[in-house]
VEXRO-449447 format. One record per residue (C-alpha): residue number from 1; residue in three letters; x, y, z. Coordinates in pm, whole numbers. Layout:
N
+-----+------+--------+--------+--------+
! pos ! code !     px !     py !     pz !
+-----+------+--------+--------+--------+
! NUM !  ALA !      X !      Y !      Z !
...
+-----+------+--------+--------+--------+
END
This chain:
82
+-----+------+--------+--------+--------+
! pos ! code !     px !     py !     pz !
+-----+------+--------+--------+--------+
!   1 !  MET !   4516 !   -789 !  -3582 !
!   2 !  ASN !   4161 !   -875 !  -3496 !
!   3 !  ARG !   4144 !   -978 !  -3124 !
!   4 !  ARG !   3834 !  -1089 !  -2973 !
!   5 !  ALA !   3783 !   -976 !  -2628 !
!   6 !  THR !   3707 !  -1266 !  -2376 !
!   7 !  THR !   3450 !  -1213 !  -2118 !
!   8 !  THR !   3353 !  -1415 !  -1826 !
!   9 !  ALA !   3008 !  -1431 !  -1660 !
!  10 !  ARG !   3003 !  -1252 !  -1334 !
!  11 !  ILE !   2724 !  -1351 !  -1092 !
!  12 !  PRO !   2619 !  -1010 !   -893 !
!  13 !  ALA !   2682 !  -1053 !   -526 !
!  14 !  GLN !   2319 !  -1003 !   -465 !
!  15 !  ALA !   2219 !  -1307 !   -670 !
!  16 !  THR !   2433 !  -1535 !   -446 !
!  17 !  SER !   2287 !  -1404 !   -108 !
!  18 !  SER !   1989 !  -1534 !     73 !
!  19 !  PRO !   1646 !  -1406 !    -35 !
!  20 !  LEU !   1591 !  -1318 !    320 !
!  21 !  GLN !   1884 !  -1086 !    315 !
!  22 !  ALA !   1885 !   -946 !    -37 !
!  23 !  HIS !   1876 !   -584 !     38 !
!  24 !  GLN !   2061 !   -590 !    377 !
!  25 !  PRO !   2337 !   -847 !    394 !
!  26 !  ASP !   2452 !   -761 !    730 !
!  27 !  ALA !   2109 !   -778 !    907 !
!  28 !  LEU !   1807 !   -989 !    894 !
!  29 !  ARG !   1502 !   -810 !    690 !
!  30 !  LEU !   1206 !   -747 !    882 !
!  31 !  LEU !    954 !   -771 !    595 !
!  32 !  LEU !    988 !   -962 !    252 !
!  33 !  THR !    798 !   -895 !    -78 !
!  34 !  VAL !    565 !  -1188 !   -181 !
!  35 !  GLU !    826 !  -1273 !   -450 !
!  36 !  GLU !   1129 !  -1287 !   -206 !
!  37 !  ALA !    920 !  -1504 !     28 !
!  38 !  GLY !    851 !  -1739 !   -257 !
!  39 !  ALA !   1214 !  -1730 !   -347 !
!  40 !  ALA !   1297 !  -1837 !     17 !
!  41 !  LEU !   1051 !  -2112 !      8 !
!  42 !  GLY !   1138 !  -2222 !   -352 !
!  43 !  VAL !    812 !  -2163 !   -479 !
!  44 !  GLY !    671 !  -1919 !   -760 !
!  45 !  ARG !    458 !  -1596 !   -712 !
!  46 !  SER !    143 !  -1743 !   -794 !
!  47 !  LEU !    155 !  -2040 !   -546 !
!  48 !  MET !    274 !  -1765 !   -292 !
!  49 !  TYR !    -62 !  -1573 !   -337 !
!  50 !  GLU !   -265 !  -1887 !   -315 !
!  51 !  LEU !   -111 !  -1981 !     10 !
!  52 !  ILE !   -171 !  -1641 !    133 !
!  53 !  ALA !   -541 !  -1634 !     -6 !
!  54 !  ARG !   -591 !  -1985 !    159 !
!  55 !  GLY !   -445 !  -1828 !    496 !
!  56 !  GLU !   -165 !  -2068 !    515 !
!  57 !  ILE !     81 !  -1783 !    515 !
!  58 !  GLN !      7 !  -1470 !    705 !
!  59 !  THR !     98 !  -1123 !    564 !
!  60 !  VAL !     91 !   -774 !    685 !
!  61 !  ARG !     -4 !   -447 !    488 !
!  62 !  VAL !    232 !   -138 !    469 !
!  63 !  GLY !     16 !    100 !    303 !
!  64 !  ARG !    -83 !    -79 !    -24 !
!  65 !  LEU !    192 !   -316 !    -11 !
!  66 !  ARG !    158 !   -664 !    102 !
!  67 !  ARG !    465 !   -805 !    284 !
!  68 !  VAL !    555 !  -1132 !    445 !
!  69 !  ARG !    754 !  -1156 !    797 !
!  70 !  PRO !   1022 !  -1418 !    804 !
!  71 !  ASP !    870 !  -1551 !   1109 !
!  72 !  ASP !    544 !  -1648 !    953 !
!  73 !  LEU !    739 !  -1823 !    667 !
!  74 !  ARG !    904 !  -2035 !    927 !
!  75 !  ASP !    577 !  -2102 !   1108 !
!  76 !  TYR !    433 !  -2207 !    769 !
!  77 !  VAL !    736 !  -2463 !    722 !
!  78 !  THR !    695 !  -2584 !   1072 !
!  79 !  SER !    330 !  -2659 !    981 !
!  80 !  LEU !    411 !  -2858 !    707 !
!  81 !  THR !    593 !  -3115 !    921 !
!  82 !  GLU !    326 !  -3142 !   1193 !
+-----+------+--------+--------+--------+
END
Protein backbone atom coordinates (compact mmCIF):
# COMPACT_ATOMS: atom_id res chain seq x y z
CA MET A 1 0.00 0.00 0.00
CA ASN A 2 1.74 3.02 -1.24
CA ARG A 3 -0.22 6.12 -0.29
CA ARG A 4 0.87 9.53 -1.34
CA ALA A 5 0.37 12.22 1.21
CA THR A 6 -1.62 15.12 -0.11
CA THR A 7 -0.63 18.53 1.06
CA THR A 8 -2.31 21.84 0.63
CA ALA A 9 -0.49 25.11 0.31
CA ARG A 10 -0.95 27.30 3.32
CA ILE A 11 -0.50 31.02 3.20
CA PRO A 12 1.17 32.33 6.35
CA ALA A 13 -1.00 34.79 8.24
CA GLN A 14 1.68 37.45 7.85
CA ALA A 15 1.58 37.19 4.06
CA THR A 16 -2.07 38.19 3.96
CA SER A 17 -1.73 41.16 6.28
CA SER A 18 -0.98 44.71 5.21
CA PRO A 19 2.71 45.66 4.95
CA LEU A 20 1.90 48.54 7.27
CA GLN A 21 0.92 46.03 9.94
CA ALA A 22 3.25 43.12 9.18
CA HIS A 23 4.75 42.72 12.65
CA GLN A 24 2.08 44.30 14.83
CA PRO A 25 -1.32 43.21 13.52
CA ASP A 26 -3.25 44.94 16.30
CA ALA A 27 -1.52 48.32 16.10
CA LEU A 28 -0.25 50.52 13.31
CA ARG A 29 3.52 50.45 13.14
CA LEU A 30 5.28 53.74 13.66
CA LEU A 31 8.21 53.04 11.30
CA LEU A 32 8.53 50.83 8.25
CA THR A 33 11.58 49.41 6.53
CA VAL A 34 12.22 50.69 3.02
CA GLU A 35 11.14 47.29 1.68
CA GLU A 36 7.86 47.38 3.65
CA ALA A 37 7.18 50.91 2.45
CA GLY A 38 7.81 49.80 -1.13
CA ALA A 39 5.44 46.89 -0.71
CA ALA A 40 2.77 49.23 0.65
CA LEU A 41 3.15 51.40 -2.48
CA GLY A 42 3.50 48.44 -4.82
CA VAL A 43 7.00 49.40 -5.98
CA GLY A 44 10.36 47.71 -5.66
CA ARG A 45 13.25 48.39 -3.33
CA SER A 46 15.34 50.15 -6.00
CA LEU A 47 12.59 52.60 -6.91
CA MET A 48 12.01 53.32 -3.22
CA TYR A 49 15.67 54.26 -2.78
CA GLU A 50 15.46 56.47 -5.90
CA LEU A 51 12.39 58.27 -4.49
CA ILE A 52 14.21 58.74 -1.18
CA ALA A 53 17.36 60.04 -2.90
CA ARG A 54 15.29 62.55 -4.91
CA GLY A 55 13.64 63.73 -1.70
CA GLU A 56 10.16 62.66 -2.79
CA ILE A 57 9.75 60.39 0.25
CA GLN A 58 11.09 61.49 3.62
CA THR A 59 12.85 59.03 5.90
CA VAL A 60 14.25 58.98 9.41
CA ARG A 61 17.41 57.37 10.70
CA VAL A 62 17.40 55.08 13.70
CA GLY A 63 21.07 54.48 14.33
CA ARG A 64 22.34 53.11 11.03
CA LEU A 65 18.86 52.06 9.88
CA ARG A 66 16.70 54.03 7.47
CA ARG A 67 12.98 53.93 8.21
CA VAL A 68 9.87 55.42 6.61
CA ARG A 69 6.97 56.87 8.58
CA PRO A 70 3.52 55.80 7.28
CA ASP A 71 2.45 59.47 7.28
CA ASP A 72 5.33 60.26 4.90
CA LEU A 73 4.05 57.56 2.53
CA ARG A 74 0.56 59.08 2.66
CA ASP A 75 2.03 62.53 1.97
CA TYR A 76 3.84 61.17 -1.07
CA VAL A 77 0.69 59.53 -2.44
CA THR A 78 -1.27 62.73 -1.86
CA SER A 79 1.39 64.74 -3.72
CA LEU A 80 0.92 62.49 -6.77
CA THR A 81 -2.68 63.62 -7.18
CA GLU A 82 -2.05 67.33 -6.74
